[in-house]
Structures are given as C-alpha cells and as structure tokens.
N, C-alpha and C positions, 0 to 999 in steps of 0.2 A: 857570666861572660858566655860567649860562643866559642866551639872548637877553632882553633888557628891551625889549618893543615899546610904542611910543607908540600912540595912538588914530589911528583914520583920517582923514586930511585930504584932502579932495579925492580920494577914491576909493583914496588910498595910505597906507600908514603905513611907519615906518622903526624898525628894532630895531637896539641895539647890545649887543655882547658885549664885556667887558673880561676879560681873562685876564692874571694876574700870575705871573711866574715868577722866582724860585723861588715856590711857592705860599704859603709863611709866612715870618715874618720872626724870624731868631735873632739872637744877641747879636754874630755875627760877619757878618751880612748888611749891607753898606755901600750896596748899590743894589739896585733891582729892575727888571725890564722888562715894561713894560705893553702888551700887543698889544690893540689896538682894533678890532674888526671892526664894519662898517655893513652892514645887510641892508634890502631892501625887499621888501615884500609888497602884492598887488593885493587890491581887495575882490573880492567874488564876482561883480560885474557889469561890470567894467571891464578893459580891456588896454592895455598901453604896448608899442610896438615902436620904440624910438627911441634912437639913438646920440649921445654928447656932451652929455647933460644935465649941469646944472651942480649941483654937490655942495660946500658951504662948510660950514666949520666955526669954532666959537669957543669961549670958555671956556677949558680946559686945554690946547686944542689951537686952532690957528689956519689961514687960507688956505683953499685949496679946490682941487678937480679937476673933471675931466669923466669921466662914467661912461656905461656902456651899459646900457639897461634893455629886455629884450625878454621880457615876462611875459604871459600870460593871465590870466583870471579865477582867484583864489585862489591863483595862483603865487607863489612867493618866490625870493630869490636873494641871495647875498653879492655886495656891489657894490664894498666898499673894506676895506683892512686897513693899518693904521699901526702903528708899533712906536716905544715911547718908553723911554728909560732915567732913572729917578728916584733920586735918592739918599735913603737912610733916615734918620731921625733919631728923638731920643728921644721925640718927640710924633708922633702920628697925622697924616697929611695928606689933607686931602679934595681930589678931583679931579672936575671937571666936564666932560664931552664933550657939547656941543651941535652937532648937523647939521642943515642944510636942503637939501632936494632941490627943485629948480625943475623943473616937467615940463609937459606939455600941459594938464593940468588945473589947473595952479595951483602951489601949492608945499606941502611937508610937512616938518615940523620933529619933532625929539626931543631931549632932554635927558636925559643918564644920569650919576649921580654914582657915584662910586667912592672907597674909603679905603683909602689905603695904612697898614699897622698900624705902630705905633712899634716901633721896635727895643728889646728889653729890654736892662735893665742886666746886666753880668755879675756871677756869684755871687760872694760874699766868699770869701777863701782858707780851705784845710782848716785846721782847728786842730792845734796840736802835741799828742804824745802826754804823759800824765800820765806822772809819775816816781816815784822812791821809794816804790812799793807795799810796803805791809808788811800782814800779817794776824795777828791774836793772838787765841787762843781765850779766851773768857770763861767759857763753861760748855759742856756738851755740847748746848746748844740755841743758841748765839749766839758768834758770831766777829765783830770789828771789823776794818774795813779802814780805812787811811788812805793817802793820797797826795799828792803836790804838783802843784799846777796850773801847767800851762806856756802856757795861753791861757785866755781866759774862756768858760767852757761853758755852755750853757742845760741840758743834762743830762749824765750820765755812765752809761754802760752797763756794769754788772758782771756777768762771767761766772765760772763756777765748773767745775771738772773734778775728777774721782777720781784722775786719772792715766791713763785708760784712752784718751786722745786725743780724747775728746768733751767739748766746752764747751757748757754750757747758761747761759742768762741767768737770773740770780736776783734782779736788781733794777735800777732806773733812777731814782736820786734826781735831782729837777729842781734847776735853778738850778746856779750853781758851785760844786758840793759838792766836798768834799774827804775825806769819811769816809761810810762806810755800816756797819750791822750787818747781817750775814747771819744770820736768825733761822729759818731753815729746816735747820739742819745736824742731824744725828744721831749717837748713840753708835756707835762701833766702825766709823769712816769715817777717811777720809785725802782732804784737799781742797788744791786748788790755785786760785788766783785771778788774773784780770787785769781791767784795766779800759779804757775807750776813753771820750775826752772828745767830745761833739757839741754844735755850734752851727749857725748858719746856712750855715756853708761845708762841712757834712758831718761826717763821723765822722773822728777823728783814728786814727793808726796806733797799734797796740796797745802798751801799758804793758809793763813787764817783768813776770815771774810771780813771785807771792808762794806761798810753801808749800815742803813740804809742811805742812800744820796737821793734827793728829791729835786726835780726840776718844777718849773712854775706851773701851779694848777691851772686848768682850763676854766673859762668863765661858766658860771653856774647857769643853768636853764630851767624853763618849766616853772617860773616862780610864780605862787599863788599868793593871794592876801584873803583872808576869810572872817568875818565877824565871828567873834565868840564873846562869852559873858565877860572875859577879863579884858576885852580890848579887841586888837586885830592880830590874827596868827599869821606869820609870814613864814612861807616854806618853800621847798624845791621839791616837786613832786617825784616819783621813782624815775631814775635815770637822769635826773637833773643836777644831781650832786656829782663833782669831781672825786675821783677815787680815793685819793689821799690827802683831801682837804682836813685841815685841824680845827679850823674855827672859820668864821663869816665876819665880814662888815656890812651894815645895812645901811641905806638912805632911804628917807622918806622926801619924795621931790628931789630938792636939792641940799637937804639938811642930813648930816651924818647921824643917826639916832642910835647906833649901835656899833661896838668894835669887840672882834675876837669873841663872838658869841656862837653857841651851837644853835644847828636848825633842829626843829621848827622854834621861832622864836616869837612872843608876844609883846606887842607894842601896846603897854599899859596906858590907859587914859588918853586915848588919841583926841586929838581938838576935833569940835564937830564941823568937819569939813570933808571935802573929797581927800582920799589918800592912795598914793601910789608908789610902789617900793623897787627899789634895784638892790642887788646882793653883789658882793665879790667874795672870792675864797682866798684863804691863807694857809701856809705851811711855813711856820718858822719866819723868815724875813722876807719871804717870797709871798707875791699877792697877784691875783688875776686881775684881768679887766673887770669893770662893772657889767652885770648882766642887762638882758632887754627888762624893760619896765614891766611890773605884775599889772593885773587886773585893776580897775578903780574900785575902790570901796567908798559907796555913797553913804550918806545917812540912812536910818533905817526906812524900809519898805516893804509893802507885802511880796513874796515871791510869785513869780510867774507858775502857770499849772505844771505839774509833774508831767514827764516825759518817760518814755523807755519802760513802760509797763510790761510785766511778765509775770505768768504766762499770758501769752496772747496768740490764739489760734491752735494750742496745744491740746492734745488729750491727756489728761493727768489721772493716775490711779488713785481711787477713793481710799486705798489701802494704805497708802504712804503718806509721809507729812507734806502738808501744802505750803509752800512758799512763794508768797506774793512781793514782787520788788517793783521799785521806781527810782526816778532820779528826781530829787528836789533841785529846783531852779530858782536861786535866789537873784534878786535885784541888788542888794545892798551886800552881797557877799556873806551874808550871815548863814550859820547852819541851820539845819531843819530842827525846830523844837518841839513841834506838834505834829501828828499826822491823823487822817480820818478816812475811814473806808465805808462805801455804800455798794450794795449788790443787788440784783435781782434774776429771776429766771428769763432766758431769752424768750421773748413773744409775749412779756408783760410789761406794765407800765410803773408799777409802784416800787420804789427803791426801798431796800432795807438798809438804814444808817446804822452803822456800828459806833461804839462809843470811841471818843477821841482819845489818844494815847501820847502822852508826853515824852517823846523820845528823840534821839539824834538819827536813829536807825532807819535807813530806807527801804525797809522790808517788813513784813508781818507774817507769823508763823501759825499754822493752824493743825493741830496734833490730831484732831479728829476733824477733818474737812468735811465728811458726809454729815456729821451732826450740824455744821453749821450751814452748810449750803445745799444738803440733799443730792441727787444725782441727776445729770443732764447737761445741757448746755446753759452756761452762767455768765453774766455780764458784769463787770465791776469798775469803779472809777475810784480815784484819790486824791486827796488836798491837804496842803501843808502849811505850816506857819514858819517862819524865821524870828527875828528879834522884834519885828513889827506885830503888832496886836492883831492884825487880820490875816484871814485864809487867803491862799492863792485861790484861782477859780478851779472848779472840778477839772480833773484831766479827761482826756478822751476816753472813750468806752473801749477796755479791752473785753475780750471773751476767751473761754477756755470750756473744754469739756471734762466734766467729773463722772469718772465711771469705774468699772472693774476691769482689771488687766485682762486679754484675751488667753484662752487655754489652746493647747496643742497637745495632739496624742499621736504618737508613732505607729504607722500600722505596717511599714517595710522599713528594713528587712525582717525575714523570719529567722528563727535559728534551728536547725543548722540551714546556712545559706549555700547554695551551689553554683551560683553565677560566678563570673570573673570579676565584676565589680558591683559595688554596693548600691543600691537604690533606695533612696529614702523617700517616703511617702507619710504625710500626716493628715490628721483631720483638724479643722479649726472651728473655733467658736467664741463668740462675745456676748455678753449679757444683753446690751443694747441692740445686737444685730450689726454693729459697726465691722466693715468689712477688712479683711487682710490687707495692709498696705505694703509690707516688706517683711523678708524672713532671713534667716540665718541657719546653715546646716554644716556640722563639723564631723569629721571620721577621725577616731583615734585608734592605735593600736594597742596590743595587749600590755605594753608597756606605759600607757597613758601619755603618748607622744602623739602629738598632731600628724596627721597624715594629709588631710586635705581640708579646706575650708571653701564654702560656697555661698553666696547671698544674692539677694535680687529684691525687685519690687514686684507689686501686684499680687494677684491671687493665686499664683502658682503654689501647688502642694507636693509638689516632687521633684527630686533632682537626682542624677546619677553621678557619683564620684568618678573620675577618671582614672584614678591609680588602680593598678592589677592587685588584687587581694591574693594572700598566701595561704595554700591549703593546710587546715589544721590549726589555723591561728586565729586568736579570739580578737575581735573590734568592738569598738563602741560608737553609735551614732548619736549626736546632740542636735536637737531642732528646736528653734524658738522662732515666733512671730510676733508682729507689731500691726496695732491699727494707730496710725499717726505716730507719735513719738512713744506710745506707750507699748511696751513689750512684756510678753508672756513670760514665765519662768521657763528655763530649759527642760525639755522633755529627754530622756536618755533611755537606749536599748542596747543591750550588750548580746552579740551573737557570734557563732562560731562557723568557721568556713569549713565546708566539706565538699570537694569537688567530685564529680564524677570521674573515675579514671577510665583509660581506654582499654581495650580488649588486651590479653595477655598475647604478646607477639609470638609467631610461629619462629623455630629456630631449629635448624638440623646442621650437622656437620660431619666429614669424612675426611681422613687423611689419604693422601695421593702420593704414592711413590713415585709416579712420573713426574709431578711438578715440585716435590718436596715441601708442599704446603697443605694446610687444611682447607678445603673448599666448604664455605658456609652458605646456606640458604636462609635469609632472614624475610619476614614479611609480617605485615599488620594482621593481628589476630581477628577473629569473628565475635561476635555475641553468641553467648551460649542461650540456645533456644530455652524460653521461660526463665531465663535469669535475669540478674538485674540489668539495668540500663547501663550502656557503655558510651563513652565519648570518642569522637572520630580520632584517630591517629594522625598527628601531622608530622613528626620527625622521629628518627630512630637513632639511637646510640648503639654502637657495638664495642664491648670491653672483652680483654683477655686477662688471664691468670695462669700463671706457670708455678704457682705455689698454693694451690688449693685455696685460692680465694682470700690469701692474706694481702695481697697487692695487686690491683686491677690497672691496665693498660688500655690505652686507647687505640681501638682498630679503626673506627669511623665515628664521627660526632656529627649531630645535627643534619642528618641525611633527609632531604624532602622526598626520598625515592624510598618509599616505605615497603617494596617488595623488589628485593635486589640478591644477587650473588656475589659472593666476596671470597676471594682466595688470600689467605693468609701465610705468607711464606715465614713468619716470626714464631710459629708453634713449635713445641718441642718435636724433635724428630723420633725420639724414645721416650715415650712417657705420657702423662695425662696433662691435656691442656683444657681450662676450663673456660667458657665462654658466657657472656650475658649479654642480651639483647633488652634495651629498655625502649618502650613506646612512650612518647608524650603526646597528650591531647593538644589539639591545635589551639584552642582557645585559652585555656585554663592552664597549661603545662602540667596538669597531674598525670602520674606516671604509673605504668605497670612494666614488671620485667620478668623473664623467663631464662635459666641456665642450662646448659648442657656440659658434657665431659666429653672430648675426644681423645681415643687412645691412638697414639702412634708406636710402632715397633720396627722402626728402620733400623737395619744393621749396616748403613753407608754413613759415611763421614759427607756433610753439607756445607757448602761455602756460598755464601750469598752477598750479592752487591747491588750496586744501581739503585734507582730512584725506588724507594719503598722496598729494597731488597728484591726487586722483580728478577734479577739475573740470578740464577740458583743452579750450582754445579753438584752433580751427583757423583762421589767417589767411592765405589764399593769395595774394590779389590784390595783386601789386605792392608789397609792404611796403618801407618805407624805413627803414633800420637805420643808426645811429651809435652808435659805441661809444666813450666817453672813458675812458682808462686813465691812473692817475697815481700819485705818491707824495707824502706831506705834507713840503712843504719850507718853509724861512724863511730870511731873512736877519739876521744879528745885526750890531749896530755897536758898536765899543769904542773907547774913548778911546786916541788914540796912533795909530790905524791909519786909513789913508785909504780902505780899501775895506771893505766889510762881509765877513762871514764866512757862509759857506753851511752850512746845516744840513738834514740828510734824517731824517725820522721813521720809526717802525715801520709806521705805517698806510698801507697801498695801498688805492687806490679803484679801480672799473671799474663805469661807469654807461651803460646801455643806452637810447638814446633811439629809439623805434620809432612808425611811423605807416603808415596806409594807409587802404583803403576795404573795405566790405563791402556785399554786396546782402540785404537782410532775408529774402528769398525762396528764396535759393540755399542748397541743402542743403549745399554744398561748403564752406561757410565758417560761422563761429560767429555766433550769433545776439546782438542787442543785449542781450537778457534773460541770456544765459549771461556776456557780458562784465560786465554789473552785478553779477551774483552774485559773479564772480571778484574783483572790486574791492572788494566789501563782505564778503567771506568774514573772520571772525575769525582765521584762522591768520596768523601773522606773516610766513611764507616763501612766495615763489612761485618757479616754475622757469621760466626762459626758453629755449626751443631754436629753432635757425634752421638754413638750409640750409648754412650754413658750417660745420656741425658743433660751433656753441658750444652747451655747457649750462652755464648760469650760474643759480645761487640767490641770491636776494635780497630786499630789500624793495620792494615796489610800491607807488609812490603812486597817486593817482587815475588812472582811465582816461577820457580825454575823448572823448565821442561826439558830434560835431555831424552834424545832418541834412543833406546836400549836395544834396537834390533827388531827382528820380525820380518814379513814378508809384504810386497804390495798389497795382498789381501788382509793382513792383520799386522799393522804397525804397532810395537811396543813403545809406550812413551813411559818415562817416569815424570814423577811430579814432586815438587817440595814447597812449602813456603812457611813463613812465619807470622803470627798475629799477636799483636801486643793489646791488652784490654784496656778500654777507655769507657768514659761514660757514654749512656746512650744517646 
C-alpha cells in the first residue's frame, strides 16, 4: 500500500503505511501479518535535529517508544516499524493505528484505518457423474438421450462425437435435467454421446459413452457393372459407398437379385440379355434410397481401341524401369483378358510386334528398356481383348524418347567464398545433345537445413541466392537439371564463407577535467600498404568497459558516420576506462575492432544528469561523502517459537549522502545555476562519480544550496544532496 499522510501540525506531519502478508485472504488463510511503518516529514520552513523524541500509540496498537529525528526543511524519514499477527475470520476486521509524536514544536498526531478482508468460505464438493446414459434415434434429425442423476445439478453438459476422437458440445440443459433431445443430427452419420453434471462445486467426471447411433445412410453412387468370368460384378467405385453402410440390396432392372450383401457382388449366371443395376445401402433397419442405374452390360463384343497411352511425348531414362500403360475400353463391360504391343523407331515403317500376354493389367513393364527398344525416339501401339474372341483395333500411336539422363557439374561457388551471396553456376551435358529445359538449385546451411530454393526453365546455367551468408559458416549448394521430364542426379558442393574484413578502425581518447568526460576520436582505418585487401567500412560501434573488459556497454551503435568525435560523460572519473571501436564492412558485415584504455585521475566529485548525462557538475572543494549500503531484512515471529525468524529480501540498497562548498566566481567548480538545473531536469536518472572510482546511477532528491557567506566578489555556497542507486 502507499503511505497515508496526516496534516501538518506544528510544522510536522506523520504518515503511516500498512502492509499485509499475504496480500490477499484465501479459504486456507488462518492468519495475516501486518507491518506498520511510521514516517515523519518536515514542512518547507522548519528543521528538527533531536534524539529521543517520544512516539506513542493507541487504537489497535499501544505503548510507545523513543525515536531520533534529524531532518531539514521538506525532508522525510522512516522512524518506526512494528509487526503484528492477526487471525482471520469469516467477517472483515477493522484496525485503527493512532500515533502521536512529541517534539520541540509541540506534538503531531495521525490515525490510519486498515481492514483485514473476511476469509471466504470453502467451495462445495464436486458433483458425482451421471450414469446409465442411453441414446435412441427418433428420426434423421432427432436423437433422445436419457441418464440417471447421482447429484443435484444446476445444468448438464452434453457432448457428441462422430468417433474421430473429437468431442463437441451440442447442448446444456439447465436445472437438474435427466433427458435431452439432440435436434442437430444429420443423415448418413454415426454419433456417440457423453454428459457431465454441473453445480456450484464444479463439473462432475464424465459419464459413460452411449453409441454408436446411426442415421439413414446416403444413397450409393458411382455404381459399375463389369463382365467377369463368373458373371457380372456389381460395385461402387471409390467415394461411392456410404461411410457406415453394413450391407447392400441390389436390383437388376426391376428385379431384386440380392439382399444384405457386401460390395463388390457378382451376379452369377446372368441371363443372355442386357443388364443394368441399382443399389441401396443398409445399416440395421435403416435403408437408403435406390441409386442411379449402372452402365448397361451387353452380350460379349470386341472392345474399342485402347486410349490414355503413357508415356506419350515424354523423355524416359534408359537406365530406369520402363512402364507402358493404357486404358482398356470394353463395349460389353468385360475386363481385359489379353494385351499385345508393337513398336518401331520413329521415321521407320516396319513394326516389331511383341508376343501377346494374357493379363487383366493395363500396363507392361520393361526392366531393361534399352535391350528391347534401343535408344532414341520410339513409337508404340497396343490392342486388347475382353470376353469376346476378337481384338480391339490398334490404339493411336504414342511416342517417347529413350535416352540417358543429363549430367550437371557445379563450377561455382568455390571454397573459400568471399561474397555476400552464393552464386551457383553449373555445366550441363546430355548424350544425345538434348537441351536443358528446366533446373533446380538449393542452398543448405551447416546443419543441413534448407536456406533457399530456386528453379526455372530454359538453358540458364547460373543463379544467385538472395540470402545473406554468414562469415566462417559452411554451406552446401545442390543443383540438378532436366531435359523434358528426365532429370539428372543432384550435384553437390560444400564451401566455407570467409569474408574480407574492413581495416582496423582508428581510436584515441583523453580525459577532460573541464567537461568531466572522455573525448574520443573514432574513424575508419586505412589499408596497410602491401597488406591484405580490406572491405569498405559502412558503420561503426563504440563500446565502453569499466571492469577491464568483463562487461561492455554501448556508447554508440550502427553509426553511418565513420569519422566522428564523441564525448563520454559516463567514463570513470578516477580509474581506467576501456573503449572498443568496431568497424563493419558495408556489404558483408564482416568486422574488425581496436581497443584503447583511458586513465582519469580527477580528485573532484562529479554529478551528471540530463539527456545522455550531458549536464555535468564538478564539485572539487573538500566534498564529504557517506555511502550507506544494505539489504531489506525483517523479523517474523511465530507461535511456539521463543525467538523471531530472520528473513532477507531481494531488494538491495545503496544511498550516497554528499555535501561540500563552492565559490560562485571560481571557474573550477559548478555554478549554483547549473546545480539548480541538474536538480530540476526532467530526466529520471542521475550519475554520481567520485575520486574513489565509484560510478553510481540513481534517483536524485533535491539539492540543498544554503548561502554560507562571502562577499560580492566571492560568494560562498554550501551544497548537499542524496542519491539512491537504481538500475541503469
């Protein structure tokens, strides 16, 4: 909480802060600890420097103690801390902390109220799970659920699944429900259900699962009828069967010829007439409508010429297994029983007819294609038989080129590679002189992860990957090329990146007692005559270290000005400060750095503030400095223990109290106006440096500037301030 201040009474006001631990009260919180802190503050016109003042208490605390108060105008301080343990209850408890301080101006009082929250009641127990869940289909749009209640519920969560592992809430009847009608169901589905009871104690465990419950299957589709040796095979092609159908009924024309059978189903010994079939799906007592009629199966007849020959127009590797394929086109719906192939070299007239093969496979495989066909452009045809004794006509002529795959050989990059991006270049060749028609190139990093992929068509034999490379990293380039649809093997090349660095930057620096800063001159370096090549410097970073290089702090980052003068008011005023200038190459980012150490031996105290601590005050004359360092600690007292228990917190403190004198007309020290400007600057952070080598960032209180005498030519001023250390 925050300090609650009372009004000023007799030049003094009191403040009380109450901190409760734990900060909130839960169902298991039996007691809380109250830490009560009392503060005092002077008004702007008075001071108290007195030990042993009387501080008395009343209300929720009692007694008194003596305190020391040494404060100037406007200053404040913590003067007393007390700790209490209070038991919690089901009702909130008000506390009143009254305090009175007796002092040289009279007395000052304050009253602070505080409320300990009520301890909340424990939640009711979790309800029991429903049991005996059942689900009954009423129609394709309604399923009724019932269950037994094993607790009193305020609502019931109803979930549904189709059996795919995902459950979706479909209802939440309110009250102590024991039934629910799901009106969101659809035909051609399978459903499972489960329920949870809900009341003030939470959600019950899940009930058992009810289901599966099916709705009417959809009408089958894509029905086919095919002549086979045993009769006519009736089937539904892929995607034509309802997902949960258990069996099927089949009609030939208007006659039911099969019930509750599986697909495919063969109509044995069909009559020597035309046949056309319809199918419906079943699951239990549910049946779909009848499908659209299948194709007509006629009496045996020769098939039509095969179509869809492949390959046709492609380039095929003579080193790979060759697969020729086609489509058999029956007139009577009978399967292929025989196939025969013929081929010839393009530009010749005579066909080589291959031996007919009895098979229903609409493809032919040649393991050694070069031994059968040779090399070059090949023309081929196929004819087939079904149940009829005659062949189909020969198919239309298809062509393909049988040859060796092309070869590629990477000629770029080389290793080491000194460019920012990788350039892939390759040589291409093919035995028959066929041109390159397409290409692919890939770049991988040292962990074999793909960095970039490029592809294209035509005779291009180089490509630059757009990604910037990293210095001293290893990469691999892979390239392959094709003529037509025939691809080469991948060629690979691994290379290491080694960028050319920029010249070592120039850096020099010197402490200035006039400015309280180190003045640094930083610039791009020059190549060494006769030395290795260097890259152009594009940017410069400047770093500082006050601990001999253990930790580096940024002074300047990514400066495009590569020749500059920099003042650093954060350097040690007494001690060694290291500086590092880092130059980065314009394109590749390769770097080079140079270090220097600057010694300062100032015997003055320095106080800085403002933007980048550009306001710096020099305080040289006999400064008095006191540094208080500590860590937050407390004592907790527990029932049954004779002594308190010590605790240490995470917060550490360091506070600097400094004071001294200055002569207004002496240029060697800061002016009163500069100190006033420092105190009133809106920047939250100030910097303290002293002859002992301390450099402390912190929050500055007011700067006190009493006039101590002197004359018009040499006015003597006193000064004092307090700075509490914070993070930078």
